[in-house]
Structure formats: structure tokens, C-alpha cells
N, CA and C atoms as an extended XYZ file, in Angstrom:
453
Properties=species:S:1:pos:R:3:atomname:S:1:resname:S:1:resid:I:1 pbc="F F F"
N       106.290       90.917      122.189 N   MET     1
C       107.692       91.014      122.558 CA  MET     1
C       108.548       90.952      121.297 C   MET     1
N       109.419       91.927      121.079 N   PRO     2
C       110.246       91.917      119.871 CA  PRO     2
C       111.260       90.770      119.911 C   PRO     2
N       111.586       90.302      118.725 N   LEU     3
C       112.587       89.247      118.616 CA  LEU     3
C       113.966       89.809      118.905 C   LEU     3
N       114.810       88.973      119.478 N   GLU     4
C       116.192       89.370      119.736 CA  GLU     4
C       117.107       88.436      118.971 C   GLU     4
N       118.332       88.887      118.711 N   PRO     5
C       119.268       88.004      118.005 CA  PRO     5
C       119.517       86.721      118.786 C   PRO     5
N       119.762       85.677      118.052 N   LYS     6
C       120.079       84.401      118.678 CA  LYS     6
C       121.461       84.509      119.317 C   LYS     6
N       121.664       83.871      120.469 N   PRO     7
C       122.992       83.937      121.106 CA  PRO     7
C       124.120       83.455      120.191 C   PRO     7
N       123.852       82.495      119.343 N   ALA     8
C       124.884       81.985      118.430 CA  ALA     8
C       125.260       83.027      117.379 C   ALA     8
N       124.384       83.985      117.102 N   ASP     9
C       124.656       85.008      116.082 CA  ASP     9
C       125.416       86.215      116.630 C   ASP     9
N       125.533       86.335      117.935 N   LEU    10
C       126.172       87.527      118.509 CA  LEU    10
C       127.593       87.752      117.991 C   LEU    10
N       128.442       86.731      117.875 N   PRO    11
C       129.791       86.998      117.338 CA  PRO    11
C       129.780       87.464      115.881 C   PRO    11
N       128.800       87.026      115.100 N   ARG    12
C       128.741       87.412      113.685 CA  ARG    12
C       128.219       88.826      113.486 C   ARG    12
N       127.545       89.368      114.476 N   ILE    13
C       126.951       90.695      114.342 CA  ILE    13
C       128.022       91.766      114.195 C   ILE    13
N       129.130       91.637      114.923 N   ARG    14
C       130.204       92.645      114.814 CA  ARG    14
C       130.757       92.707      113.386 C   ARG    14
N       130.963       91.560      112.764 N   GLY    15
C       131.446       91.533      111.382 CA  GLY    15
C       130.425       92.111      110.417 C   GLY    15
N       129.150       91.787      110.648 N   ALA    16
C       128.087       92.329      109.797 CA  ALA    16
C       127.997       93.843      109.954 C   ALA    16
N       128.202       94.325      111.172 N   LEU    17
C       128.166       95.770      111.405 CA  LEU    17
C       129.320       96.456      110.693 C   LEU    17
N       130.512       95.894      110.759 N   ARG    18
C       131.677       96.494      110.085 CA  ARG    18
C       131.452       96.519      108.569 C   ARG    18
N       130.939       95.424      108.017 N   PHE    19
C       130.645       95.354      106.587 CA  PHE    19
C       129.614       96.410      106.202 C   PHE    19
N       128.577       96.569      107.020 N   TYR    20
C       127.553       97.581      106.759 CA  TYR    20
C       128.155       98.991      106.798 C   TYR    20
N       129.023       99.259      107.784 N   GLN    21
C       129.607      100.595      107.902 CA  GLN    21
C       130.442      100.949      106.671 C   GLN    21
N       131.259      100.023      106.222 N   VAL    22
C       132.097      100.275      105.049 CA  VAL    22
C       131.222      100.479      103.810 C   VAL    22
N       130.244       99.585      103.628 N   ALA    23
C       129.353       99.702      102.471 CA  ALA    23
C       128.550      100.997      102.522 C   ALA    23
N       128.153      101.409      103.697 N   SER    24
C       127.373      102.631      103.855 CA  SER    24
C       128.174      103.861      103.454 C   SER    24
N       129.414      103.933      103.880 N   ILE    25
C       130.247      105.095      103.559 CA  ILE    25
C       130.551      105.137      102.059 C   ILE    25
N       130.918      103.999      101.487 N   ILE    26
C       131.224      103.970      100.052 CA  ILE    26
C       129.987      104.323       99.239 C   ILE    26
N       128.846      103.767       99.598 N   THR    27
C       127.609      104.056       98.871 CA  THR    27
C       127.237      105.527       99.006 C   THR    27
N       127.403      106.105      100.188 N   GLY    28
C       127.101      107.523      100.392 CA  GLY    28
C       127.979      108.426       99.548 C   GLY    28
N       129.264      108.110       99.485 N   VAL    29
C       130.180      108.913       98.670 CA  VAL    29
C       129.826      108.787       97.193 C   VAL    29
N       129.547      107.567       96.748 N   LEU    30
C       129.170      107.381       95.343 CA  LEU    30
C       127.853      108.076       95.015 C   LEU    30
N       126.921      108.079       95.961 N   LEU    31
C       125.646      108.772       95.726 CA  LEU    31
C       125.860      110.280       95.603 C   LEU    31
N       126.733      110.835       96.423 N   LEU    32
C       127.027      112.270       96.309 CA  LEU    32
C       127.708      112.582       94.982 C   LEU    32
N       128.621      111.710       94.552 N   ALA    33
C       129.264      111.902       93.244 CA  ALA    33
C       128.222      111.810       92.136 C   ALA    33
N       127.283      110.883       92.266 N   LEU    34
C       126.224      110.740       91.269 CA  LEU    34
C       125.340      111.982       91.235 C   LEU    34
N       125.010      112.520       92.393 N   CYS    35
C       124.186      113.739       92.435 CA  CYS    35
C       124.911      114.915       91.784 C   CYS    35
N       126.205      115.045       92.062 N   ALA    36
C       126.986      116.119       91.440 CA  ALA    36
C       127.032      115.923       89.924 C   ALA    36
N       127.204      114.686       89.499 N   GLU    37
C       127.240      114.382       88.062 CA  GLU    37
C       125.894      114.704       87.408 C   GLU    37
N       124.800      114.343       88.062 N   MET    38
C       123.474      114.621       87.509 CA  MET    38
C       123.212      116.129       87.436 C   MET    38
N       123.666      116.845       88.433 N   LEU    39
C       123.520      118.295       88.417 CA  LEU    39
C       124.279      118.896       87.233 C   LEU    39
N       125.515      118.461       87.033 N   MET    40
C       126.312      118.967       85.907 CA  MET    40
C       125.669      118.605       84.569 C   MET    40
N       125.140      117.392       84.490 N   LYS    41
C       124.576      116.926       83.216 CA  LYS    41
C       123.268      117.643       82.882 C   LYS    41
N       122.354      117.704       83.840 N   TYR    42
C       121.029      118.229       83.526 CA  TYR    42
C       120.894      119.729       83.728 C   TYR    42
N       121.708      120.327       84.578 N   ALA    43
C       121.629      121.771       84.775 CA  ALA    43
C       122.550      122.531       83.817 C   ALA    43
N       123.704      121.932       83.508 N   PHE    44
C       124.690      122.638       82.690 CA  PHE    44
C       125.004      121.938       81.377 C   PHE    44
N       124.465      120.750       81.160 N   GLY    45
C       124.699      120.020       79.912 CA  GLY    45
C       126.119      119.506       79.754 C   GLY    45
N       126.793      119.224       80.862 N   LEU    46
C       128.181      118.761       80.817 CA  LEU    46
C       128.304      117.347       81.364 C   LEU    46
N       129.242      116.597       80.789 N   GLU    47
C       129.552      115.264       81.306 CA  GLU    47
C       131.047      115.174       81.550 C   GLU    47
N       131.433      114.279       82.435 N   LEU    48
C       132.834      114.110       82.794 CA  LEU    48
C       133.483      113.097       81.856 C   LEU    48
N       134.547      113.541       81.198 N   GLU    49
C       135.227      112.704       80.212 CA  GLU    49
C       136.656      112.424       80.687 C   GLU    49
N       137.097      111.189       80.509 N   LEU    50
C       138.448      110.789       80.894 CA  LEU    50
C       139.272      110.486       79.650 C   LEU    50
N       140.398      111.172       79.499 N   GLY    51
C       141.324      110.885       78.415 CA  GLY    51
C       140.892      111.352       77.041 C   GLY    51
N       140.127      112.374       76.981 N   GLY    52
C       139.677      112.883       75.685 CA  GLY    52
C       140.574      113.989       75.164 C   GLY    52
N       140.183      114.605       74.059 N   PRO    53
C       140.994      115.674       73.463 CA  PRO    53
C       141.058      116.932       74.330 C   PRO    53
N       140.155      117.089       75.285 N   GLN    54
C       140.153      118.264       76.167 CA  GLN    54
C       141.176      118.135       77.299 C   GLN    54
N       141.741      116.938       77.490 N   GLY    55
C       142.708      116.720       78.568 CA  GLY    55
C       142.407      115.412       79.279 C   GLY    55
N       143.200      115.156       80.318 N   PHE    56
C       143.064      113.894       81.047 CA  PHE    56
C       141.676      113.743       81.660 C   PHE    56
N       141.184      114.798       82.308 N   LEU    57
C       139.880      114.776       82.958 CA  LEU    57
C       139.220      116.122       82.693 C   LEU    57
N       138.062      116.100       82.030 N   ALA    58
C       137.441      117.377       81.661 CA  ALA    58
C       135.929      117.247       81.585 C   ALA    58
N       135.256      118.355       81.886 N   PHE    59
C       133.820      118.433       81.650 CA  PHE    59
C       133.627      118.906       80.211 C   PHE    59
N       132.848      118.140       79.459 N   VAL    60
C       132.592      118.480       78.062 CA  VAL    60
C       131.087      118.476       77.825 C   VAL    60
N       130.612      119.166       76.803 N   PRO    61
C       129.179      119.116       76.483 CA  PRO    61
C       128.724      117.666       76.249 C   PRO    61
N       127.510      117.380       76.641 N   SER    62
C       126.998      116.008       76.603 CA  SER    62
C       127.114      115.330       75.248 C   SER    62
N       126.943      116.059       74.183 N   ASP    63
C       126.955      115.456       72.841 CA  ASP    63
C       128.358      115.255       72.283 C   ASP    63
N       129.378      115.728       72.987 N   THR    64
C       130.727      115.682       72.426 CA  THR    64
C       131.669      114.706       73.134 C   THR    64
N       131.148      113.810       73.944 N   VAL    65
C       132.002      112.853       74.654 CA  VAL    65
C       132.573      111.869       73.638 C   VAL    65
N       133.909      111.808       73.556 N   THR    66
C       134.565      110.911       72.595 CA  THR    66
C       135.405      109.841       73.275 C   THR    66
N       135.752      110.042       74.537 N   ALA    67
C       136.591      109.073       75.254 CA  ALA    67
C       135.742      108.363       76.315 C   ALA    67
N       136.337      108.004       77.419 N   VAL    68
C       135.630      107.304       78.497 CA  VAL    68
C       134.692      108.284       79.199 C   VAL    68
N       133.419      107.930       79.251 N   ASN    69
C       132.406      108.766       79.888 CA  ASN    69
C       132.345      108.407       81.371 C   ASN    69
N       133.005      109.193       82.213 N   LEU    70
C       133.013      108.917       83.653 CA  LEU    70
C       131.654      109.154       84.290 C   LEU    70
N       130.828      109.982       83.705 N   SER    71
C       129.485      110.207       84.234 CA  SER    71
C       128.690      108.908       84.226 C   SER    71
N       128.777      108.196       83.138 N   THR    72
C       128.097      106.898       83.057 CA  THR    72
C       128.765      105.899       83.990 C   THR    72
N       130.078      105.971       84.106 N   GLY    73
C       130.803      105.081       85.012 CA  GLY    73
C       130.371      105.262       86.452 C   GLY    73
N       130.218      106.510       86.890 N   ILE    74
C       129.755      106.782       88.258 CA  ILE    74
C       128.371      106.187       88.467 C   ILE    74
N       127.510      106.348       87.493 N   LEU    75
C       126.161      105.804       87.561 CA  LEU    75
C       126.185      104.281       87.720 C   LEU    75
N       126.988      103.614       86.924 N   ILE    76
C       127.060      102.155       86.958 CA  ILE    76
C       127.673      101.658       88.269 C   ILE    76
N       128.773      102.290       88.683 N   VAL    77
C       129.437      101.855       89.913 CA  VAL    77
C       128.522      102.047       91.119 C   VAL    77
N       127.826      103.190       91.182 N   HIS    78
C       126.899      103.384       92.301 CA  HIS    78
C       125.796      102.336       92.273 C   HIS    78
N       125.272      102.043       91.112 N   GLY    79
C       124.200      101.052       91.014 CA  GLY    79
C       124.636       99.685       91.512 C   GLY    79
N       125.804       99.251       91.100 N   TRP    80
C       126.280       97.941       91.553 CA  TRP    80
C       126.657       97.959       93.027 C   TRP    80
N       127.251       99.054       93.477 N   PHE    81
C       127.617       99.086       94.892 CA  PHE    81
C       126.389       99.222       95.774 C   PHE    81
N       125.306       99.776       95.257 N   TYR    82
C       124.063       99.817       96.022 CA  TYR    82
C       123.563       98.401       96.291 C   TYR    82
N       123.800       97.494       95.361 N   VAL    83
C       123.432       96.089       95.582 CA  VAL    83
C       124.244       95.518       96.746 C   VAL    83
N       125.534       95.843       96.804 N   VAL    84
C       126.375       95.400       97.927 CA  VAL    84
C       125.854       96.018       99.224 C   VAL    84
N       125.485       97.283       99.180 N   TYR    85
C       124.928       97.968      100.344 CA  TYR    85
C       123.640       97.280      100.815 C   TYR    85
N       122.778       96.918       99.877 N   LEU    86
C       121.548       96.214      100.251 CA  LEU    86
C       121.849       94.860      100.890 C   LEU    86
N       122.866       94.175      100.371 N   PHE    87
C       123.254       92.901      100.975 CA  PHE    87
C       123.753       93.108      102.404 C   PHE    87
N       124.574       94.139      102.623 N   SER    88
C       125.065       94.402      103.978 CA  SER    88
C       123.918       94.793      104.904 C   SER    88
N       122.973       95.554      104.379 N   ASP    89
C       121.766       95.921      105.123 CA  ASP    89
C       120.983       94.667      105.502 C   ASP    89
N       120.769       93.781      104.536 N   PHE    90
C       120.012       92.556      104.797 CA  PHE    90
C       120.713       91.677      105.827 C   PHE    90
N       122.023       91.578      105.710 N   ARG    91
C       122.775       90.717      106.638 CA  ARG    91
C       122.654       91.234      108.067 C   ARG    91
N       122.859       92.517      108.278 N   LEU    92
C       122.742       93.092      109.619 CA  LEU    92
C       121.302       93.020      110.115 C   LEU    92
N       120.361       93.352      109.261 N   TRP    93
C       118.938       93.323      109.620 CA  TRP    93
C       118.508       91.923      110.045 C   TRP    93
N       118.920       90.915      109.298 N   SER    94
C       118.487       89.556      109.627 CA  SER    94
C       119.152       89.035      110.899 C   SER    94
N       120.413       89.371      111.124 N   LEU    95
C       121.084       88.933      112.355 CA  LEU    95
C       120.508       89.625      113.587 C   LEU    95
N       120.167       90.906      113.447 N   MET    96
C       119.605       91.661      114.577 CA  MET    96
C       118.113       91.370      114.775 C   MET    96
N       117.476       90.762      113.769 N   ARG    97
C       116.057       90.397      113.832 CA  ARG    97
C       115.164       91.616      114.065 C   ARG    97
N       115.457       92.664      113.309 N   TRP    98
C       114.677       93.892      113.376 CA  TRP    98
C       113.404       93.754      112.551 C   TRP    98
N       112.421       94.657      112.743 N   PRO    99
C       111.232       94.662      111.892 CA  PRO    99
C       111.575       95.065      110.448 C   PRO    99
N       110.707       94.709      109.522 N   PHE   100
C       110.963       94.957      108.103 CA  PHE   100
C       111.087       96.445      107.791 C   PHE   100
N       110.373       97.273      108.520 N   GLY   101
C       110.458       98.723      108.299 CA  GLY   101
C       111.870       99.252      108.498 C   GLY   101
N       112.610       98.667      109.410 N   ARG   102
C       114.007       99.074      109.637 CA  ARG   102
C       114.857       98.748      108.418 C   ARG   102
N       114.604       97.599      107.790 N   PHE   103
C       115.325       97.234      106.571 CA  PHE   103
C       115.084       98.275      105.480 C   PHE   103
N       113.832       98.670      105.310 N   ILE   104
C       113.479       99.662      104.283 CA  ILE   104
C       114.139      101.007      104.589 C   ILE   104
N       114.126      101.425      105.850 N   LEU   105
C       114.752      102.691      106.224 CA  LEU   105
C       116.240      102.686      105.892 C   LEU   105
N       116.924      101.612      106.249 N   ILE   106
C       118.357      101.533      105.963 CA  ILE   106
C       118.588      101.484      104.455 C   ILE   106
N       117.732      100.777      103.722 N   ALA   107
C       117.876      100.699      102.260 CA  ALA   107
C       117.750      102.083      101.620 C   ALA   107
N       116.935      102.943      102.187 N   LEU   108
C       116.782      104.298      101.655 CA  LEU   108
C       118.067      105.113      101.782 C   LEU   108
N       118.966      104.683      102.675 N   GLY   109
C       120.235      105.379      102.834 CA  GLY   109
C       121.069      105.390      101.566 C   GLY   109
N       120.847      104.449      100.675 N   GLY   110
C       121.612      104.396       99.434 CA  GLY   110
C       121.020      105.209       98.304 C   GLY   110
N       119.838      105.802       98.514 N   VAL   111
C       119.202      106.574       97.447 CA  VAL   111
C       118.849      108.003       97.868 C   VAL   111
N       118.948      108.317       99.150 N   ILE   112
C       118.702      109.674       99.637 CA  ILE   112
C       120.045      110.255      100.063 C   ILE   112
N       120.498      111.311       99.407 N   PRO   113
C       121.820      111.869       99.721 CA  PRO   113
C       121.988      112.197      101.206 C   PRO   113
N       123.145      111.869      101.738 N   PHE   114
C       123.576      112.092      103.116 CA  PHE   114
C       122.914      111.167      104.137 C   PHE   114
N       121.820      110.494      103.805 N   LEU   115
C       121.138      109.652      104.778 CA  LEU   115
C       122.000      108.476      105.214 C   LEU   115
N       122.786      107.916      104.310 N   SER   116
C       123.610      106.764      104.689 CA  SER   116
C       124.618      107.135      105.773 C   SER   116
N       125.127      108.351      105.760 N   PHE   117
C       126.098      108.772      106.774 CA  PHE   117
C       125.440      108.872      108.152 C   PHE   117
N       124.242      109.457      108.195 N   PHE   118
C       123.536      109.584      109.469 CA  PHE   118
C       123.110      108.211      109.995 C   PHE   118
N       122.601      107.364      109.108 N   LEU   119
C       122.176      106.036      109.529 CA  LEU   119
C       123.351      105.185      109.994 C   LEU   119
N       124.481      105.327      109.313 N   GLU   120
C       125.659      104.535      109.696 CA  GLU   120
C       126.041      104.821      111.140 C   GLU   120
N       126.060      106.084      111.521 N   VAL   121
C       126.417      106.446      112.895 CA  VAL   121
C       125.369      105.938      113.870 C   VAL   121
N       124.113      106.153      113.547 N   ARG   122
C       123.023      105.767      114.454 CA  ARG   122
C       122.940      104.254      114.623 C   ARG   122
N       122.993      103.518      113.515 N   ILE   123
C       122.892      102.061      113.569 CA  ILE   123
C       124.090      101.483      114.318 C   ILE   123
N       125.291      101.982      114.031 N   ALA   124
C       126.489      101.466      114.701 CA  ALA   124
C       126.410      101.692      116.208 C   ALA   124
N       125.974      102.872      116.616 N   ARG   125
C       125.846      103.164      118.049 CA  ARG   125
C       124.830      102.220      118.695 C   ARG   125
N       123.715      102.021      118.035 N   GLU   126
C       122.667      101.175      118.579 CA  GLU   126
C       123.115       99.710      118.686 C   GLU   126
N       123.752       99.208      117.649 N   VAL   127
C       124.181       97.805      117.651 CA  VAL   127
C       125.284       97.582      118.681 C   VAL   127
N       126.233       98.498      118.764 N   ARG   128
C       127.311       98.352      119.761 CA  ARG   128
C       126.758       98.376      121.182 C   ARG   128
N       125.803       99.264      121.454 N   ALA   129
C       125.185       99.320      122.783 CA  ALA   129
C       124.461       98.014      123.079 C   ALA   129
N       123.770       97.492      122.098 N   TYR   130
C       123.066       96.220      122.286 CA  TYR   130
C       124.049       95.093      122.587 C   TYR   130
N       125.142       95.022      121.811 N   LEU   131
C       126.131       93.965      122.023 CA  LEU   131
C       126.789       94.082      123.395 C   LEU   131
N       127.114       95.293      123.828 N   GLU   132
C       127.699       95.477      125.152 CA  GLU   132
C       126.733       95.033      126.245 C   GLU   132
N       125.456       95.363      126.092 N   ARG   133
C       124.457       94.966      127.082 CA  ARG   133
C       124.324       93.451      127.136 C   ARG   133
N       124.257       92.815      125.968 N   ARG   134
C       124.131       91.348      125.936 CA  ARG   134
C       125.368       90.664      126.498 C   ARG   134
N       126.555       91.188      126.185 N   GLU   135
C       127.782       90.597      126.713 CA  GLU   135
C       127.861       90.756      128.224 C   GLU   135
N       127.378       91.888      128.752 N   ALA   136
C       127.345       92.081      130.201 CA  ALA   136
C       126.377       91.099      130.853 C   ALA   136
N       125.234       90.853      130.202 N   GLU   137
C       124.268       89.886      130.731 CA  GLU   137
C       124.873       88.486      130.771 C   GLU   137
N       125.581       88.118      129.713 N   VAL   138
C       126.210       86.801      129.660 CA  VAL   138
C       127.283       86.686      130.739 C   VAL   138
N       128.066       87.756      130.941 N   ALA   139
C       129.111       87.739      131.973 CA  ALA   139
C       128.501       87.644      133.362 C   ALA   139
N       127.385       88.320      133.621 N   ASN   140
C       126.727       88.250      134.925 CA  ASN   140
C       126.142       86.876      135.187 C   ASN   140
N       125.666       86.228      134.168 N   VAL   141
C       125.118       84.874      134.325 CA  VAL   141
C       126.244       83.885      134.559 C   VAL   141
N       127.395       84.092      133.920 N   ALA   142
C       128.513       83.163      134.040 CA  ALA   142
C       129.185       83.268      135.408 C   ALA   142
N       129.255       84.455      136.005 N   ARG   143
C       129.924       84.627      137.295 CA  ARG   143
C       129.251       83.856      138.415 C   ARG   143
N       127.939       83.946      138.617 N   PRO   144
C       127.327       83.154      139.688 CA  PRO   144
C       127.506       81.651      139.475 C   PRO   144
N       127.495       81.215      138.224 N   ALA   145
C       127.677       79.796      137.955 CA  ALA   145
C       129.085       79.359      138.345 C   ALA   145
N       130.085       80.207      138.130 N   GLU   146
C       131.453       79.899      138.515 CA  GLU   146
C       131.603       79.895      140.033 C   GLU   146
N       130.927       80.819      140.697 N   ALA   147
C       131.016       80.897      142.148 CA  ALA   147
C       130.386       79.678      142.814 C   ALA   147
N       129.321       79.153      142.273 N   GLU   148
C       128.665       77.970      142.829 CA  GLU   148
C       129.516       76.726      142.591 C   GLU   148
N       130.279       76.695      141.525 N   ALA   149
C       131.089       75.524      141.199 CA  ALA   149
C       132.287       75.390      142.122 C   ALA   149
N       132.773       76.488      142.721 N   GLN   150
C       133.945       76.414      143.596 CA  GLN   150
C       133.490       76.124      145.028 C   GLN   150
N       134.153       75.165      145.719 N   PRO   151
C       133.749       74.818      147.107 CA  PRO   151
C       134.163       75.838      148.119 C   PRO   151
């Protein structure tokens, strides 16, 4: 029999789900920006420069970056935000008491382009359906108890 979330954790699951959704979207967008940056760098030999002699924002050859290298910035920001994404994944996974394979699948959303967007929709739908079902069960259990208490 699979484990289910503890009744005391049910109110915290909604917050964990919202945190996961936000982290998932931000991580997905940063991953797409990173993929575009890697394509420009390795296919065309260009990097994104901020505030250099070419203008405010420009693609320049890799060896000629003299100002802020936004390509490296995108790489660093995605890497750190992936850690936040993993934390949100762990928090939701542990509250929902899912198998470890589910944690790994969700973690892959931060490294496989577009996967985080699909997982965000699927996980959110699944968790919301679960919460609605559990809340309905609690309401059905509470109603007969209230009816017996009244003379």
C-alpha cells in the first residue's frame, strides 16, 4: 500500500505546490535561455555581452568579451536556481510521500528543456485532485459526526 500524506501536512501541501510551480517556471525559462546561449556560443562562436563597446547588449565573438559576460551570468543563475528548484521538488515530494523515482523525474525537469513546463502542469493537476479528494473525505467524515451530536 503506498504511503499517503499525513493529515497534518495537508495544509502545507498547497504552499509547497505553489512554490514548486513558481520554481519550475523560472527554472524552465532559465534553461531555455541557457540552451539558446550554448547554441550561440558553440555553433556560432558568439557570447552575449552587456555594456561593451558594441552597444548596451550585443553578441560578440567569444574571445572579444570586454564587459559583463551575460552568457556566463545565465549559466550561473540557472545553476543556482536549479538548487532552489530541487529544494521545491524535495519539499513537495516529501510532503506527498511519493516514491523516490518521482523525485528523480521531477528533478530532471530542470535539466531537460521544456520538461519542467509539462511536469508543472501534470504535477499541479495531480496534487490538486488529491487534495480535493482528501478534503471531500474529511468533510464526509465530519458531517455524520455532526449529525449524531445533534439531538
